[in-house]
Every structure is written in structure tokens, then in C-alpha cells.
C-alpha positions as CSV (number, residue, x, y, z in Angstrom):
1,M,217.2,74.5,-285.6
2,T,218.1,71.2,-283.8
3,A,218.0,67.8,-285.4
4,R,215.1,67.0,-283.3
5,A,213.1,70.1,-284.3
6,E,213.9,69.3,-288.0
7,A,212.5,65.8,-287.6
8,L,209.3,67.2,-286.1
9,A,208.9,70.0,-288.7
10,P,205.9,69.5,-290.9
11,V,206.7,68.0,-294.3
12,S,204.3,68.2,-297.2
13,T,203.2,64.7,-298.5
14,K,201.6,66.1,-301.7
15,L,202.7,63.9,-304.6
16,T,204.7,66.4,-306.5
17,P,207.6,65.3,-308.8
18,N,210.1,66.4,-306.1
19,R,208.3,64.4,-303.4
20,I,208.2,61.3,-305.6
21,K,211.9,61.7,-306.3
22,I,212.7,61.9,-302.6
23,E,210.6,58.8,-301.8
24,L,212.2,56.8,-304.6
25,L,215.8,57.7,-303.6
26,A,215.0,57.0,-300.0
27,G,213.6,53.6,-301.0
28,L,216.8,52.9,-303.0
29,T,218.9,53.7,-300.0
30,V,216.9,51.5,-297.7
31,A,217.0,48.6,-300.3
32,L,220.8,48.8,-300.5
33,A,221.1,48.8,-296.7
34,L,218.6,45.9,-296.5
35,V,220.8,43.5,-298.5
36,P,223.6,42.8,-296.0
37,E,221.2,43.0,-293.1
38,A,218.9,40.3,-294.6
39,V,221.8,38.1,-295.6
40,A,223.4,38.4,-292.1
41,F,220.1,37.6,-290.3
42,A,219.6,34.6,-292.6
43,F,223.0,33.3,-291.5
44,V,222.1,33.8,-287.9
45,A,218.9,31.8,-288.3
46,G,220.8,29.1,-290.2
47,V,219.0,29.4,-293.5
48,N,219.9,30.3,-297.1
49,P,220.5,34.0,-297.7
50,L,217.6,34.1,-300.2
51,V,215.2,33.1,-297.4
52,G,216.1,36.4,-295.6
53,L,215.9,38.4,-298.8
54,Y,212.5,37.0,-299.8
55,A,211.3,37.8,-296.3
56,A,212.5,41.4,-296.6
57,F,210.8,41.8,-299.9
58,F,207.3,40.4,-298.9
59,I,207.2,41.9,-295.4
60,G,208.5,45.3,-296.6
61,L,206.0,45.4,-299.5
62,I,202.9,44.3,-297.6
63,T,203.5,46.5,-294.5
64,A,204.3,49.4,-296.7
65,C,201.0,49.0,-298.5
66,I,198.6,48.4,-295.6
67,G,200.7,49.1,-292.4
68,G,199.7,51.5,-289.7
69,R,202.5,54.0,-290.3
70,P,203.7,55.4,-293.7
71,G,207.5,55.7,-293.5
72,M,208.1,52.6,-291.5
73,I,210.3,49.8,-293.0
74,S,209.9,46.1,-292.1
75,G,211.9,43.1,-293.0
76,A,213.9,40.2,-291.6
77,T,215.4,41.2,-288.2
78,G,218.0,39.9,-285.9
79,A,215.6,40.0,-282.9
80,L,213.6,37.2,-284.6
81,A,216.5,35.4,-286.1
82,V,218.1,34.6,-282.8
83,V,214.8,32.8,-281.8
84,M,214.6,30.9,-285.0
85,V,218.1,29.4,-284.9
86,S,217.3,26.6,-282.5
87,L,214.0,25.7,-284.3
88,V,215.9,25.4,-287.6
89,A,218.8,23.4,-286.1
90,Q,216.4,20.9,-284.4
91,H,213.6,20.5,-286.9
92,G,214.6,22.1,-290.2
93,V,213.6,25.0,-292.4
94,E,210.1,23.6,-293.3
95,Y,209.1,23.9,-289.6
96,L,210.3,27.5,-289.7
97,F,208.0,28.3,-292.6
98,A,205.1,26.7,-290.7
99,T,206.0,28.6,-287.6
100,V,206.1,31.9,-289.6
101,V,202.6,31.2,-290.9
102,L,201.2,30.5,-287.4
103,M,203.1,33.6,-286.1
104,G,201.2,35.7,-288.7
105,I,197.8,34.2,-287.7
106,I,198.5,35.1,-284.1
107,Q,199.4,38.6,-285.0
108,I,196.2,39.0,-287.1
109,A,194.2,37.8,-284.0
110,V,195.9,40.4,-281.9
111,G,195.0,43.1,-284.5
112,L,191.4,42.0,-284.7
113,L,191.0,42.0,-280.9
114,K,192.6,45.5,-281.0
115,W,195.2,44.5,-278.4
116,G,197.7,46.7,-280.1
117,K,196.4,49.6,-278.1
118,F,198.0,48.2,-275.0
119,I,201.4,49.4,-276.3
120,R,200.3,52.7,-274.7
121,M,201.0,51.0,-271.3
122,V,204.7,51.1,-272.1
123,P,206.2,53.9,-270.0
124,H,208.5,56.5,-271.5
125,P,211.6,55.2,-269.7
126,V,211.0,51.7,-271.2
127,M,210.7,53.4,-274.6
128,L,214.1,55.1,-274.1
129,G,215.6,51.9,-272.9
130,F,214.2,50.1,-276.0
131,V,215.7,52.7,-278.4
132,N,219.1,52.7,-276.7
133,G,219.2,48.9,-276.5
134,L,218.4,48.5,-280.2
135,A,221.0,51.1,-281.1
136,I,223.6,49.0,-279.2
137,V,222.4,45.8,-280.9
138,I,222.6,47.4,-284.3
139,F,226.2,48.6,-283.5
140,L,227.3,45.2,-282.2
141,A,225.8,43.5,-285.3
142,Q,228.1,45.6,-287.5
143,L,231.2,44.5,-285.7
144,G,230.9,41.1,-287.3
145,Q,231.9,42.7,-290.6
146,F,235.3,43.4,-289.1
147,K,236.0,39.6,-288.9
148,V,237.5,37.4,-291.6
149,E,237.8,33.7,-292.0
150,D,241.2,32.3,-291.1
151,P,242.8,29.2,-292.6
152,T,241.1,26.8,-290.1
153,G,237.7,28.1,-291.0
154,G,237.2,30.2,-287.9
155,L,236.6,34.0,-287.7
156,T,239.3,36.4,-286.5
157,W,239.5,40.2,-286.3
158,M,240.9,42.1,-289.2
159,S,244.4,43.5,-288.8
160,G,247.0,45.5,-290.7
161,M,246.2,47.3,-293.9
162,E,242.9,45.4,-294.3
163,L,241.7,46.8,-291.0
164,Y,242.9,50.3,-291.7
165,L,241.3,50.3,-295.2
166,M,238.0,49.1,-293.8
167,L,238.0,51.8,-291.0
168,G,239.0,54.5,-293.5
169,L,236.1,53.7,-295.9
170,V,233.6,53.4,-292.9
171,A,234.8,56.9,-291.7
172,L,234.6,58.3,-295.3
173,T,231.0,57.1,-295.6
174,M,230.0,58.6,-292.2
175,A,231.7,61.9,-293.2
176,V,229.7,62.1,-296.4
177,I,226.5,61.4,-294.6
178,W,227.3,64.1,-291.9
179,L,228.5,66.8,-294.4
180,L,226.1,66.5,-297.4
181,P,223.0,67.7,-295.5
182,R,224.9,70.9,-294.7
183,F,225.0,71.7,-298.5
184,T,221.9,70.1,-299.9
185,T,219.0,67.9,-298.8
186,A,217.9,67.2,-302.4
187,F,219.8,63.8,-302.4
188,P,219.7,61.3,-299.5
189,A,223.0,61.5,-297.6
190,P,223.2,57.7,-296.9
191,L,222.8,56.9,-300.6
192,A,225.5,59.5,-301.4
193,G,227.8,57.9,-299.0
194,I,227.3,54.4,-300.5
195,L,227.9,55.7,-304.0
196,V,231.0,57.8,-303.2
197,V,232.7,54.9,-301.3
198,S,231.7,52.4,-304.0
199,A,233.1,54.6,-306.7
200,I,236.4,55.1,-304.8
201,A,236.7,51.3,-304.1
202,L,236.0,50.3,-307.7
203,G,237.9,53.1,-309.3
204,F,241.1,52.5,-307.4
205,G,240.7,48.7,-307.3
206,L,240.8,48.7,-303.5
207,D,241.1,45.2,-301.9
208,T,238.2,45.4,-299.5
209,R,235.2,43.1,-298.7
210,A,232.1,43.5,-300.9
211,V,228.5,42.3,-300.5
212,G,229.3,39.5,-302.8
213,D,231.9,38.2,-300.4
214,L,229.1,37.6,-297.9
215,A,226.9,35.5,-300.2
216,S,225.4,35.6,-303.7
217,I,222.1,37.5,-303.8
218,A,221.1,36.3,-307.2
219,G,217.9,34.3,-307.5
220,G,214.6,34.0,-309.2
221,L,211.0,35.0,-308.3
222,P,209.8,33.5,-305.0
223,E,207.5,30.6,-305.6
224,F,204.4,29.6,-303.6
225,H,205.3,26.8,-301.3
226,I,203.2,25.0,-298.6
227,P,205.4,24.1,-295.7
228,M,206.2,20.4,-295.9
229,V,205.3,19.4,-292.3
230,P,202.9,16.8,-290.9
231,L,199.5,18.4,-290.1
232,N,199.1,16.9,-286.6
233,L,199.1,17.8,-282.9
234,E,202.8,17.0,-282.6
235,T,203.7,19.6,-285.2
236,L,201.6,22.2,-283.4
237,E,203.3,21.4,-280.1
238,I,206.7,22.0,-281.8
239,I,205.9,25.3,-283.6
240,L,203.3,26.9,-281.2
241,P,205.8,28.1,-278.5
242,Y,208.1,29.5,-281.2
243,A,205.2,31.2,-283.0
244,V,204.0,32.9,-279.8
245,I,207.4,34.2,-278.9
246,L,208.1,35.4,-282.4
247,A,204.7,37.1,-282.7
248,A,205.2,38.8,-279.4
249,I,208.7,40.0,-280.2
250,G,207.6,41.1,-283.7
251,L,204.6,43.1,-282.5
252,I,206.4,44.8,-279.6
253,E,209.3,45.9,-281.9
254,S,206.9,47.0,-284.6
255,L,204.6,49.0,-282.3
256,L,207.4,50.6,-280.5
257,T,209.0,51.5,-283.8
258,L,205.6,52.8,-285.0
259,N,205.5,55.1,-282.0
260,L,209.0,56.3,-282.5
261,V,208.4,57.1,-286.2
262,A,205.1,58.8,-285.5
263,D,206.9,60.9,-282.9
264,M,209.7,61.8,-285.3
265,T,207.3,62.8,-288.1
266,N,204.7,64.4,-285.8
267,T,202.0,62.1,-287.1
268,K,199.8,59.4,-285.7
269,G,199.9,55.6,-286.4
270,G,197.4,52.8,-286.2
271,A,198.5,50.1,-283.8
272,S,195.8,47.6,-284.6
273,K,196.3,48.2,-288.4
274,E,200.0,47.6,-288.0
275,C,199.3,44.2,-286.2
276,L,197.0,43.1,-289.1
277,A,199.7,44.2,-291.6
278,Q,202.5,42.4,-289.8
279,G,200.3,39.3,-289.6
280,T,199.3,39.3,-293.2
281,A,202.9,39.8,-294.3
282,N,204.2,36.9,-292.2
283,I,201.5,34.5,-293.4
284,V,202.4,35.4,-297.1
285,T,206.1,35.2,-296.3
286,G,205.7,31.8,-294.8
287,F,204.0,30.4,-297.9
288,F,206.7,31.9,-300.2
289,G,209.8,30.5,-298.4
290,G,210.6,33.6,-296.2
291,M,211.9,33.6,-292.7
292,G,209.4,36.1,-291.3
293,G,210.1,39.5,-289.8
294,C,208.9,42.8,-288.3
295,A,209.5,46.5,-288.3
296,M,213.2,47.5,-288.5
297,I,214.1,50.6,-286.4
298,G,217.5,51.1,-288.2
299,Q,216.0,51.0,-291.7
300,S,213.0,53.1,-290.6
301,M,215.4,55.8,-289.3
302,I,217.3,55.7,-292.7
303,N,214.0,56.1,-294.5
304,V,212.7,58.9,-292.4
305,K,216.0,60.8,-292.3
306,S,216.3,60.5,-296.0
307,G,213.0,62.6,-296.2
308,A,210.5,59.8,-296.9
309,R,207.0,60.4,-295.4
310,T,204.6,58.3,-297.6
311,R,204.2,54.6,-298.5
312,I,206.0,55.1,-301.8
313,A,209.4,54.7,-300.2
314,G,208.6,51.4,-298.5
315,I,207.0,50.0,-301.7
316,A,210.0,51.2,-303.7
317,A,212.5,49.7,-301.3
318,A,210.8,46.3,-301.6
319,L,210.7,46.4,-305.4
320,F,214.3,47.6,-305.6
321,L,215.3,44.7,-303.4
322,L,213.5,42.2,-305.7
323,S,215.1,43.8,-308.7
324,F,218.5,43.3,-307.1
325,I,217.8,39.6,-306.7
326,L,216.5,39.2,-310.2
327,F,218.6,41.5,-312.3
328,A,221.2,43.6,-310.5
329,S,223.0,41.2,-308.3
330,P,226.4,41.5,-310.1
331,L,226.4,45.3,-309.4
332,I,225.0,45.1,-305.8
333,E,227.6,42.5,-304.9
334,Q,230.4,44.9,-305.8
335,I,229.3,47.5,-303.1
336,P,231.9,47.6,-300.3
337,V,230.6,46.3,-297.0
338,A,232.4,49.2,-295.4
339,A,230.0,51.7,-297.0
340,L,226.9,49.9,-295.6
341,V,228.6,49.6,-292.1
342,G,229.2,53.3,-292.2
343,V,225.5,53.9,-293.0
344,M,224.5,51.7,-290.0
345,F,226.9,53.4,-287.7
346,M,225.3,56.7,-288.5
347,V,221.9,55.1,-287.8
348,V,223.2,54.0,-284.4
349,I,224.3,57.6,-283.6
350,G,221.0,59.0,-284.7
351,T,218.9,56.3,-283.0
352,F,220.5,56.3,-279.5
353,A,218.7,58.7,-277.2
354,W,221.7,60.7,-276.1
355,T,219.4,63.0,-274.0
356,S,218.7,60.0,-271.8
357,L,222.2,60.3,-270.5
358,K,221.8,64.0,-269.6
359,I,218.5,63.4,-267.7
360,M,219.6,60.4,-265.6
361,H,220.2,62.5,-262.5
362,K,217.0,64.7,-263.1
363,V,214.4,61.9,-263.4
364,P,213.1,59.8,-260.5
365,M,215.6,57.1,-259.6
366,I,213.2,54.3,-260.5
367,D,212.9,55.7,-264.1
368,A,216.7,55.8,-264.5
369,V,216.9,52.2,-263.2
370,V,214.2,51.1,-265.7
371,M,216.0,52.8,-268.6
372,V,219.3,51.0,-267.7
373,I,217.6,47.6,-267.1
374,V,215.6,47.7,-270.4
375,T,218.7,48.7,-272.3
376,G,220.8,45.9,-270.8
377,V,218.1,43.2,-271.2
378,T,217.5,44.2,-274.8
379,V,221.2,43.7,-275.6
380,Y,221.8,40.5,-273.6
381,A,218.4,38.8,-274.0
382,D,215.6,40.0,-276.3
383,L,213.3,42.9,-276.8
384,A,210.1,41.2,-275.6
385,V,211.7,40.2,-272.3
386,A,213.2,43.7,-271.9
387,V,209.9,45.5,-272.4
388,V,208.0,43.1,-270.1
389,V,210.5,43.5,-267.4
390,G,210.5,47.3,-267.8
391,V,206.7,47.5,-267.7
392,I,206.5,45.2,-264.6
393,I,209.2,47.3,-262.7
394,S,207.4,50.5,-263.6
395,A,204.0,49.1,-262.6
396,L,205.3,47.8,-259.2
397,A,207.0,51.2,-258.5
398,Y,203.8,53.0,-259.2
399,A,201.8,50.6,-257.1
400,W,204.2,51.1,-254.2
401,N,204.1,54.8,-254.6
402,A,200.3,54.9,-254.8
403,A,200.0,52.5,-251.8
404,S,201.9,54.9,-249.6
405,R,199.5,57.8,-250.3
406,I,196.4,56.4,-248.5
407,S,195.4,58.7,-245.6
408,A,192.4,60.2,-243.9
409,R,191.2,63.4,-242.3
410,I,189.2,62.7,-239.2
411,G,186.2,64.9,-238.2
412,T,182.7,65.0,-236.9
413,S,179.4,65.6,-238.8
414,K,176.5,67.7,-237.5
415,E,174.8,64.4,-236.5
416,G,177.7,63.7,-234.2
417,W,179.0,60.8,-236.4
418,K,182.8,60.3,-236.8
419,V,183.9,61.0,-240.3
420,Y,187.0,59.5,-242.0
421,R,187.6,61.6,-245.2
422,L,189.9,59.4,-247.3
423,S,192.5,60.5,-249.7
424,G,194.3,58.2,-252.2
425,P,193.3,55.1,-254.1
426,L,192.0,52.0,-252.3
427,F,193.5,48.9,-254.0
428,F,195.5,45.8,-253.2
429,G,198.6,47.8,-252.4
430,S,196.9,50.3,-250.0
431,A,194.5,47.8,-248.3
432,T,196.6,47.3,-245.2
433,G,197.2,51.0,-244.8
434,F,193.4,51.6,-245.2
435,T,192.6,49.2,-242.4
436,D,195.2,50.8,-240.0
437,L,193.4,54.2,-240.3
438,F,190.3,53.0,-238.3
439,D,189.6,52.3,-234.7
440,P,186.4,50.1,-234.5
441,V,186.8,49.6,-230.7
442,N,186.9,53.3,-229.7
443,D,184.8,54.8,-232.5
444,P,181.2,56.0,-231.9
445,D,178.2,53.9,-233.0
446,D,178.0,55.6,-236.4
447,V,181.1,56.0,-238.6
448,V,181.2,57.6,-242.0
449,V,183.9,56.8,-244.6
450,D,183.9,59.7,-247.1
451,F,185.4,58.7,-250.5
452,I,185.2,62.2,-252.0
453,D,189.0,62.2,-252.5
454,S,189.4,58.5,-253.0
455,R,188.1,55.6,-255.0
456,V,187.8,51.8,-254.9
457,V,189.9,50.4,-257.6
458,D,189.8,46.5,-257.3
459,H,188.5,43.5,-255.6
460,S,191.0,43.8,-252.8
461,G,189.4,47.2,-252.0
462,L,186.0,45.6,-251.8
463,E,187.3,42.9,-249.5
464,V,189.0,45.3,-247.1
465,I,185.8,47.4,-246.9
466,D,183.8,44.2,-246.1
467,A,186.3,43.2,-243.5
468,L,186.2,46.7,-241.9
469,A,182.3,46.6,-241.9
470,S,182.4,43.2,-240.1
471,K,184.7,44.6,-237.4
472,Y,182.3,47.5,-236.8
473,E,179.3,45.1,-236.8
474,A,180.9,42.9,-234.3
475,A,181.4,45.9,-232.1
476,G,177.7,46.8,-232.5
477,K,178.3,49.8,-234.7
478,R,177.4,50.9,-238.2
479,L,179.6,51.8,-241.1
480,H,178.4,54.2,-243.8
481,L,180.0,55.0,-247.1
482,R,179.6,58.4,-248.6
483,H,180.6,60.1,-252.0
484,L,181.3,56.9,-253.8
485,S,181.8,57.7,-257.5
486,P,179.6,56.0,-260.0
487,D,182.3,53.5,-261.1
488,C,183.0,52.6,-257.4
489,Q,179.3,52.1,-256.8
490,K,179.2,49.8,-259.9
491,L,182.1,47.7,-258.3
492,L,180.1,47.4,-255.1
493,A,176.9,46.5,-257.0
494,K,178.8,43.8,-258.9
495,A,180.2,42.4,-255.6
496,G,176.8,41.3,-254.5
497,N,176.9,40.1,-250.9
498,L,180.6,40.7,-250.6
499,V,180.1,44.2,-249.2
500,E,177.3,44.4,-246.6
501,V,177.4,48.1,-245.5
502,S,174.9,51.0,-245.7
503,V,175.7,53.5,-248.4
504,L,174.7,57.1,-247.7
505,E,173.3,58.8,-250.8
506,D,173.8,62.5,-250.8
507,P,171.1,64.6,-252.4
508,D,173.6,67.0,-253.8
509,Y,176.2,64.4,-254.9
510,E,177.9,66.4,-257.5
511,V,178.2,69.6,-255.5
512,A,181.1,70.1,-253.1
513,V,179.6,71.2,-249.8
514,D,180.8,71.1,-246.2
515,Y,178.1,68.9,-244.7
516,G,178.8,70.4,-241.3
517,H,182.0,68.4,-240.8
518,T,184.7,69.7,-238.5
519,F,188.0,68.1,-239.3
520,D,190.9,68.0,-237.0
521,K,194.4,66.5,-237.7
522,P,194.7,63.9,-240.4
523,A,195.3,60.2,-239.7
524,P,198.9,59.3,-240.7
525,A,199.4,57.8,-244.1
526,R,200.4,54.1,-244.0
């Protein structure tokens, strides 16, 4: 059985002792991997590491409880951190907290309006590009752990024995994660890799970087805190653009991750419910000194591949993380960074859609281009821009393809009227091709446009019909429309006086009959 088939295999979520054990161990694995991620993203945003850890706790806990997809993990993410850095640098951390609260309000509004359903408009090539781009981003983020501070305070790449030791421990972690499932699935392989490498590093006293070398994670319980910013229009002007961007990036990443996890577990997720959960989590986080966040594809992959399928793992991960901050920081700070890097490298390997490389030459060229563009923009810009660009390119490609399919078969009815039997959609892209099909000067006095294989899609379609009717009227001829579908007739009705043509009503509208038409060669498609 392939890894893909295993991921899709049905898994019982009945709360047996074994299921609870799997969920708790998966939650512990996720919590351990969350620590360096949250600390690193806090550094990126220019805030205290505890700001990132508190965000990971609150967002992880709330979305695990009320989110749209059991099994998903949320927390502080790099995609949001890179947007926050300029806000913190220019205005300070209090404005960040206010922005996170407003971000949450926007996300709740999106959930209430049920706009989350529009994620279905994201084509599959964009989804593949998103997955591949985030896999590359996760990989590049780990490379920073191979840099050390030099005497001048700058960062340089490791070298010599320090580098070889780091690479060896990373490779050992990856080997444990790869080999253990071949013997047993009773224990999460990522957690086993962390424990084995930690035991070796501590047992032999290896001189390698540990979590504590990044920053101290010790702290107290998060306290309620109202952002200390002036409540005026100037503040809103500062934080609103950031809040909109953060809300958009957070929801796009969360909803795409939701679809990915739902696909891996062969289940369904609630998009609007996830929007409400993300918004609620960010509002709470903003009032408790957190930096905000969204779904994390890397941690979600760790969770799902560790066997988690219920909300217990996400809740446990958040509670474990809080316990690390309150009680276990001395132990957690001794975990080698190499072990966590090895875990994330295995996440990268499991996340990247390797099949997309094999199908590049088999799918339409535009789909392959979209995959590459979305992957590149995700890496070099951000996820929201990448998805928007991918959707726009896909939509334009579809519109161009559909526009080229407008054509007509020309025939004569038993009344002697000339009949144009259309094929293809009539919309803004095909309007010009539609007009070129007709010959008002040489056509007879009565002309029928038969829409049995076509439909009017938008206002441009109405306008071009109106313009065509005007040409026939100027030539002293009549234009009739036949077989308009109910939704097309509704469009015409809404148009009022925009379309002044006679509409033939067929007594047997729903029955396909010949009507005595004799068709000859079709008019060429434009």
C-alpha cells in the first residue's frame, strides 16, 4: 500500500484507550516541534519569543476546540510574521496586538458571511503550487539553524566538526522517522526521533545547539492586556491595511490547509466554521499579548502522520506547550535543534507534491505554468499573492478557451426563416466572435437565434444581443430568440429595455425536437 493510500485509509476515531494514547503522543510531538517554530517566527516579527509562544498556545487551543477540521494545527506562522515586521519596527508591539484583534474581527465577518466557500474557486494546479511553495518555505526556514553568530555579531554558516555533528544528528533523526513505521506504528516516529537524538546528545555530552540557545521559553501564565494604542481614526488608518492583509493570508493558508488535511484523512471540513475559529482565536490572542497566527501546514502534517484524527491532539499540543512555558522549560531547552530540524525536513519531504513533477508534461501547459508560478510567488512573496495570481491566470486561461468555442450551425426552419443554432457560452470573452457569426445585410427578414446549446452568461452577452437586434432592425428585419434557458430568460428580464427583441416561446420547451430545421455547414468558430 502506498503512503498516499495509507493516508486515505479509514481510521476509527472512537475514543478507546489506544486512540487517546495516539492523540496525546501526537500532541506532544507537535508541541515539541512548535517551540522552535514559534520562537523563530517571533524573532522574524521582531517581538519577544513569549509573544510567539503565547500565540501558538491560544490559537492552537481555540482552533482545536471549535475549528472546522479536527487534526489541523494552528499557531504563529512565518507567512504572517514577515508582514508584521514592518508594523512592529515602525509603530511598536502594542500596535501589533491591536492589529491582531482587528484581523480576528475581519476573519469572523468572513465566516459569518460564509465567504470561506469561495476557497473552492482555487483550482487544483494552484493547490499543488501552494503545497510545493510552502514545502520550500519550510525547508528554507530550517537553513537558518545552520548559522551561528560570529565575533562581530553577524551570522555565518557552520563549518568543521560543528557542521558535521549537526548534519549527522539531523540525518539520524530523519532515519529514525523513516525506519520506525516499518516496525511499529504504536509510537509517533517524529517523537521517537526527537527522543533518540536528545538521549544521544545528552548522554555523550555532544556540543551541539539546543533550543535554549535560541531563547529562553520560561514564562508565566499569559495575562489579559488591552492594546495600549489611541482609539482614534489615525490608529485605524495605521492598523487596517495590515489587518486586512494578515486576515487574507491567514484565511487562505488555513482554508487550503483544511482542504489538504481533509483530503489526506478522507473527511470533510467546514470552511466558514474555520474562519470563525481563526477569527475568535486571533481576537483572544491579541488581548493576551500574542502575535496572531493561522493554520500551519507543517505541524498539521506531523499531527496527521502521527496518527491523530480528533481534536484531542490539537488541544493536547496547546496544553503541552503551555506546560513547557510554565514548568518544563529547563528540559525542553536541552533538546538539540538538530532533532527538530530533522523532523521538519521529513515534513518537507512528505508535504511536497512529488507527483506534480511527474505530471508536468501530461497536464495542459497552462496548468503546469500555474503550478510553477504559484510555487515561485509563494517562496519569493507571500501565499495570498501567490494564490490570487494563480486563480487569475487560471480564470483568464479558462475565459480565453471558452471564448474560442462560440460557433453556430446555420439552417432553415419550415417557415423559411434562417436559423443560427449557437454552441458555446455567450459572455464578455465570446461577444466579438458571436457578432461575427451573423450577416444582417444578406439574411432574410426573419432570423432565429437558437440557444439550445448555448447560454447567456453576463451583461456583455445581453449587450451584444441588443446590438445585433439593432443591426437587424436597421435593416428592416426581425430577430427571434429561441430555447433560452430559464436563467438566461431571467437575465433578459432583469435587463429591462436593454434587450428589445422578440422571444419565441416553444410549446414543448423541454423536449428535444427537430422543428423542421435543415442545417448545412456550421459557421466557423471565432
